TORVOTOR-192918 format. One record per residue (C-alpha): residue in three letters; x, y, z. Coordinates in steps of 0.001 Angstrom, whole numbers, padded with zeros to 6 digits, always signed. Example, Ala and Ser with C-alpha at 12.3 -4.5 7.8 and 13.67 -1.06 7.14 Angstrom:
2
ALA+012300-004500+007800SER+013670-001060+007140
//
This chain:
293
MET-033914+085351-026180ALA-033355+085334-029945VAL-031797+082594-032068TRP-028589+083407-033996LEU-029449+087120-034396THR-029699+089405-031349GLU-029620+093086-030457THR-025833+092785-030029SER-025247+091341-033533LYS-022995+093524-035677VAL-024130+093345-039299ILE-022293+094116-042521VAL-023839+094129-045982GLN-022016+092650-048960GLY-023358+094638-051882MET-024440+097572-049714THR-023769+100123-052459GLY-025999+098391-055027ALA-029678+099198-055524GLU-031086+096304-053486GLY-028343+096370-050878SER-028762+100097-050342LYS-032557+099918-050106HIS-032576+097131-047574THR-029663+098513-045553ARG-031827+101588-045003ARG-034725+099366-043923MET-032549+097327-041577LEU-031217+100483-039946ALA-034765+101785-039511ALA-035635+098504-037767GLY-032865+099070-035232THR-030363+096615-036689ASN-026773+097382-035736VAL-025415+097691-039292VAL-021733+098620-039021GLY-020623+098791-042667GLY-020620+097343-046142VAL-018286+095535-048516ASN-017426+096577-052068PRO-013781+096366-053182ARG-014329+099020-055864LYS-015640+101551-053332ALA-013441+100709-050358GLY-012598+103683-048195THR-015776+105594-048975GLN-018865+106152-046854VAL-022565+105860-047629ASP-025036+108166-045911PHE-028308+106514-044889ASP-030538+109289-043629GLY-027780+110667-041437THR-026130+107354-040536LYS-022791+107162-042337LEU-021535+103646-042919PRO-018006+102794-044085VAL-017342+100620-047121PHE-014599+098031-046747ALA-012541+096189-049335SER-013279+092742-047904VAL-015274+090899-045283ALA-012041+090198-043392GLU-011270+093918-043222ALA-014820+094684-042105ILE-014564+092136-039301GLU-011173+093487-038221GLN-012394+097088-038156THR-015890+096628-036718GLY-016095+093238-035012ALA-018899+092218-037393ASP-020419+088799-036762THR-023173+088732-039411SER-023130+089413-043149VAL-026164+089932-045358ILE-025359+089218-049004PHE-027091+091278-051702VAL-024783+090311-054565PRO-026098+089392-058055PRO-026256+085637-058784ALA-023066+085539-060851GLY-021064+086890-057908THR-022867+085202-055029LYS-020559+082203-054812SER-017487+084424-054532ALA-019182+086621-051942ALA-020244+083634-049847LEU-016794+082043-050037GLU-015258+085348-048956ALA-017540+085451-045913ILE-016745+081825-045083ASP-012989+082367-045495ALA-013223+085323-043109GLN-014944+083020-040573ILE-017942+085262-040014PRO-020369+083333-037792LEU-023525+084042-039816ALA-023936+084761-043543VAL-027446+085447-044836VAL-027660+084984-048618ILE-030690+086870-049912THR-029946+086543-053645GLU-032446+084706-055831GLY-031391+082736-058904VAL-028060+081442-057624PRO-027010+078404-059719VAL-027484+075238-057681HIS-023935+074062-058369ASP-022634+077367-056985THR-024672+076958-053807ALA-023522+073352-053450SER-019938+074514-053870PHE-019939+077152-051157TRP-022109+075042-048865ALA-019549+072229-049076VAL-016965+074670-047751ALA-019284+076199-045141LYS-020310+072933-043494ASN-016748+072402-042258SER-016261+076035-041258LYS-017300+078443-038502THR-019929+080072-040735ARG-023639+079328-040705ILE-025273+079997-044081ILE-028946+080979-044286GLY-030318+080868-047832PRO-029871+081516-050660ASN-033148+082807-052146CYS-034479+083642-048708PRO-035922+086640-046838GLY-033361+086363-044057ILE-033725+086271-040295ALA-035502+088620-037915SER-035632+088748-034134PRO-038474+091237-033609GLY-037575+094177-031420LYS-033917+093219-031540SER-032465+092903-035039ASN-033405+092256-038652ALA-030989+090845-041244GLY-032520+090619-044708ILE-035786+091747-046269ILE-038381+090634-043699PRO-040704+093563-042868ALA-039924+094830-039387ASP-043303+096270-038444ILE-045702+093340-038777THR-045078+091666-035425GLY-043342+092152-032118PRO-041223+090086-029743GLY-042803+087013-028222LYS-042384+083323-027537ILE-042999+081646-030910GLY-040170+080465-033145LEU-040827+080401-036897VAL-038939+078554-039632SER-040202+078752-043201LYS-039230+077887-046745SER-041457+080635-048139GLY-040776+084342-047789THR-044340+085570-048221LEU-045744+082884-045936THR-043161+083937-043344TYR-044625+087433-043434GLN-048206+086183-043347MET-047612+083944-040340MET-045835+086755-038509TYR-048876+088958-039126GLU-051400+086257-038232LEU-049712+085701-034846ARG-048730+089299-034132ASP-050849+089211-030968ILE-048439+086655-029490GLY-045146+087642-031121PHE-041949+085819-032067SER-038531+085077-030628THR-036955+084687-034076CYS-038314+084234-037598ILE-036039+082349-039996GLY-036658+082217-043730ILE-034487+079350-044936GLY-035346+079585-048652GLY-036836+077072-051031ASP-033957+076206-053372PRO-032927+072544-053768VAL-029680+073266-051867ILE-029799+075582-048844GLY-027483+076231-045942THR-029708+076134-042859THR-032473+073525-042782HIS-035718+073069-040903ILE-033862+070675-038599ASP-031164+073244-037773ALA-033796+075818-036842LEU-035899+073327-034883ALA-032846+072336-032840ALA-032039+075985-032103PHE-035603+076749-031012GLU-035726+073611-028877ALA-032582+074808-027071ASP-033824+078393-026624PRO-035401+078786-023160GLU-037597+081695-024244THR-039112+079978-027296ALA-042207+078169-026063ALA-043638+076831-029335ILE-042624+076505-032978VAL-044289+077084-036341MET-042771+075211-039278ILE-043763+076117-042842GLY-042784+073755-045633GLU-043830+073199-049212ILE-044220+070430-051759GLY-041158+068763-053227GLY-038213+066869-051767ASP-038195+065211-048361ALA-037020+068023-046050GLU-040303+068085-044154GLU-040333+064309-043709ARG-036805+064471-042300ALA-037879+067310-040037ALA-040774+065144-038836ASP-038322+062397-037860PHE-036248+064946-035946ILE-039290+066337-034162ARG-040314+062851-033113SER-036887+062081-031648SER-035596+065429-030400VAL-038236+068171-030021ARG-040346+068394-026878LYS-041870+071809-027500PRO-045212+071959-029346VAL-044934+072379-033121VAL-047591+073350-035639GLY-047033+073115-039371TYR-048260+074242-042741ILE-047357+072791-046141ALA-047764+075073-049151GLY-049060+073314-052241PHE-052061+071181-051305THR-053654+071992-054670ALA-050506+071789-056819PRO-050628+069404-059813PRO-048121+066522-059696GLY-044989+066727-061854LYS-044931+070502-062185THR-042500+072948-060616MET-044420+075417-058463GLY-042700+078594-057317HIS-039407+077659-055721ALA-036870+075593-057623GLY-037189+072796-055072ALA-040971+072618-055167ILE-041505+069745-057577ILE-043268+066501-056782SER-043064+063107-058410GLY-045863+060600-057979SER-046827+060481-054321ALA-043368+061540-053117GLY-043099+065122-051938THR-046840+065855-051953ALA-048418+068118-049364ASP-050615+065263-048123ALA-047625+062957-047651LYS-045772+065628-045701LYS-048848+066372-043607LEU-049163+062705-042682ALA-045474+062499-041735LEU-045698+065560-039526GLU-048929+064465-037874ALA-047357+061079-037124ALA-044670+063017-035232GLY-047269+064851-033170VAL-047336+068058-035213ARG-050711+069699-035753VAL-050932+070726-039419GLY-053248+073370-040818LYS-054678+073343-044331THR-054352+077153-044610PRO-052026+079707-042989THR-054916+081114-040946GLU-055937+077663-039713THR-052308+077004-038793ALA-052123+080276-036855ASN-055290+079357-034972LEU-053805+075982-034069MET-050781+077765-032638ARG-052983+080231-030766ASP-054845+077339-029129LEU-051554+075687-028154VAL-050163+078867-026616LYS-053309+079320-024528ALA-052758+075856-023084LEU-049121+076450-022131
//
């Protein structure tokens, strides 16, 4: 069983006719994703041919939902237009909107997230690789050929570490891999994903990848302690990062001892999470746990 994205999910792409949207629509189709159309008001009524698969372009998300029954949107819209695209998806009440775009102004994300949290739409992202349920569906830019279906759930702030962990544990496989993004404001959090994996009967264990900065991992540790019974292993990117300097993602900044990798490691270990110092060590910890299940 997959979390949030399954083989029956009907996916539309906002920005499908742009360079990035077009490239990744082709990749999603090749992965078996049920992409049913795109959205671009200026090209509404046309079709785009993806290696023999012709997809319609709609004027709005609402029209796309009405015509296709779409339940997932992947947003490949430049930063200046991302807020409008996200609000359009939310207003149309699409259940899942995956915002891939990097460089979205934080106040724009905060604005559409404030609307989304009281709506029927789950936001993943922005600045994220998306969500993939191997062997079933792939919404975003996660490579589709590095792992297969299995019983591990993965939630990660980092795109590249998502891919690495999928590859490291390809011998076991994944139920769903969720890249939540590393911006200061994001839609879906570690806690949201942990809760979904805990409720999924076919997810047996969970890998959580965090990074320096903020307190998201500490809050996730509190949630694991109180609400997660499945085994969790973790990795925190940034053990060697110098204090007071932004590293990579906009949210990855530490101040004093707050937000350091060591502090997050201690919080997670206090909640019963086994934490690796490298991605490979983390994968080996998970492999040992799975053998014991």
